[in-house]
Structures are given as C-alpha cells and as structure tokens.
N, C-alpha and C positions, 0 to 999 in steps of 0.2 A: 261683076266683081264686088266684093264687099270691103269696106275700110273701117277698122275699128281704131279709134284714137284714145289713148290714155292722156287725158287732160290735166294739166297743173299749171303750166306757164301761160297759156293763152296768148301766144305770139300771133298778132293780127295777120302778118303775111301768110303764115301757115293755114290759118282758117280760111283766108280769102282763096287760097289755092284750092282748098278742098271744096268750098261753096261753089266754085266754078265747075265742079265735076258732078254736082248733085243729080244731073240727069244721065250720067254714065255710070255711076256707082252707087251702091247703097252704103251710106256714111253714117256711123253712129259714134258718138262721143261718150265715153265713160270717164268721169273725173272724180278725183278725191277731194275737190273743193268746188265752191262756186267761183265762177269767173267768165264762163262762156256765155255770151249774149246774142249769138248769131241765130240762123234759122235751121240749122241741122238738128236732128234728133239728138237728145242729150240727157244724161242722168248723172246725179252726183250720189256716190255711194261712200260708206266709211273709209277713212284713210288707213287701211292695212294692206299688207302684202304687195306694196309697190305697184309696178305695172301689171304683174301677174294676176292680182286681184281684179284689176279692171278688165283685162283680157278674159279672165274666167267668167266674169259677170256677162260680158258679151256673148261668149260661147254657150253658156248654160241658160241664159234668160232671154237673149235677143236673136241670135243667129238662127236662120231657117234653112238655108242651103247656099252653096256656092264657095268658090275660092275666096280667101280673106287675107287681107294684109293688115298687120297690127303695127301701129306707129306710136311713137310719143310725140306730144306737141312741141317739143323743142327742136324740131327737125326743119331744116330749110328745104323747101321743094322747088327745083329749078325746072324750066321747061323741058318736057320730054319724060319727066319722071314716071308719069302714069302709064304711058306706052311701054316703057321699060318693064314696068311690073306686069302689065298685061301679057307681055312676051314670055313670062314664066309659066303661064297656064299650060298644063299638059306635059310639062317637063319635070317639075318638081312636086313632091308631096309636102315638103317642108324645107325652107332654106332661109338663112340669115342674111340680111341685106346690109352691106357696109358700103361707105363712101369711097374707100380706097383700101389698098393692101395693107398699108400701115395700121389703119383703124382695125382691120381684121386681126392682125398680129397682136396689137396691144390688147384686144379683147379675147385672146385665145380661140378665135373663130366663133364665138357665140355671144350674143347678147340679146336683150329684150327691147332694144330701141326700134329695130325694124325687122319684121319677119313675115314671109309669106307662107301660107299653108293651103293645101287643097281641100276641096269638099270632103273627100274620102278620109282625109286626115282628121278633120274636125269631127266627123261622124264617129270615129274610133275614139278620139279624145273625149267626146262626151260620154260615151260608154265607160270610160275609165274615170269619171268624175271631174273632167275638164283639167285646166291648169292647176297644178299645185301652187299655192301661194302662202307666204310666211305670215303667221298671225302672232308670232312670238318675237317681240321687239328686241330680245336678247340675241336673236340669230343675226348673222351677217345679212346685209342687204343683197348679197350674191346668192343667198340660199335658193331663191326662186329659179334663177338661171341654172345653177347646178343641178337642181331637181329636174328641170325640163331636159337638159342634156343627157341625164341619166335615163329619162323616159325615152328619148330619141334612140339612144344605144340599144335599149331593150326592144323598142319597136322595130328598128333596123335588123335585129337578129331574128325576130319572129316574122317579119315581113320583108324578106331580102328583095323582093321585086319593087319595093317602094324606095324612093329617092328622098332620104331625110338627112339631117344634120350636115348639110352642105352650106357653102357660102357663094354669094354672088356680089360683084362690085357693081354699083350703080351710082356713078358720080353725081347724078341729078338729085340724089337723096342725101342731103348733107346732115347727118346725124349730129344732134347737139349733145351735150353732156351736162345734165341737171341745169338747164337754162342757158349754158354757155356755148356760144358758137365760135368755132375756130375757122377763120377764113383763110 
C-alpha cells in the first residue's frame, strides 16, 4: 500500500506514526512549504490548489502502482488505523474516510482530508490528467472537492461495476481541520 501525505502542519506524532510503517508501506510527503525534517521521501511544491495539487503531484510524478491512501498531516493516527485501511483493499475503488458519522454529515460525505483509492482508479485518473486542482485563488477552497465529486459521479456512470464515492468510518483516523484537532 502507498500513503501520500499533504504536508503543511508537520505535527510530530503524525509523522512518527508514519515513520514506524516505512517497512510496510510506501510513504511519500508532498508539502506546500518547508518543515518536514524526517527520513521519509519528501518534496516541496508551489502552494497552489490546496491538498489536490499535492495529491496530483504524487499521482502524476511519483506513483508507480498499488492502492493508495491520501492524508493531510493534521490527522491523528490511533493504534489500528493502518490495519483498518488495509482491510479496504479489494472492496473499494475509492472511498472517503471519516472519523465518525457526524464528520461525514458535516462534510456532505466528501472531503480531501483522508481518502483511499485502488490501483485501477489511479490508472484511470492518470489517463484523465490526474486530480483537478484550483490555480485561481478567487475560487472557493472547496472547488477541488467539488470537481473530484463530479469526476466520481461521471466515473460511476461509466464504470458501474466500480465502487466509488462511498464513505467509511474509521475512528482510529481522527481528521483534523486546518491544524485544529477536536478531541
């Protein structure tokens, strides 16, 4: 399994949890500013497009194969989180990961904070130029997720045997919100 992180906050406990998995997963950090000083592979790219630009960089420039989890680094990872994600393999082509039902409801069942995608999903995404990301700062910060959900609806219509635009609850993945953790 691959893990791509959009880095911005550089919370040490999050990165320690990832570093402990470096022999079990391919982990890569794409950040929009300097700050990560650990041993995982890392690149800093221009600060445009929010998490979707970071995810797109990974998909188009780094990814080689395999299912992938995309995370933002203001996430708290509790014991068992990785095993819960591994259990998604072979079930979903794309799924949004939420901490609880309330978080899923508040976010209208879609967000860029944590998502899982299959190998075949990324292969098709790459053929379609990857994740769309916003380069116009006048557009809403939600433009990326709205474009992605639209892509999922279209993909689901053309590939009805694929499982996309679904949600799962994994309490061991506590999604932050712009660096704020709600306990």
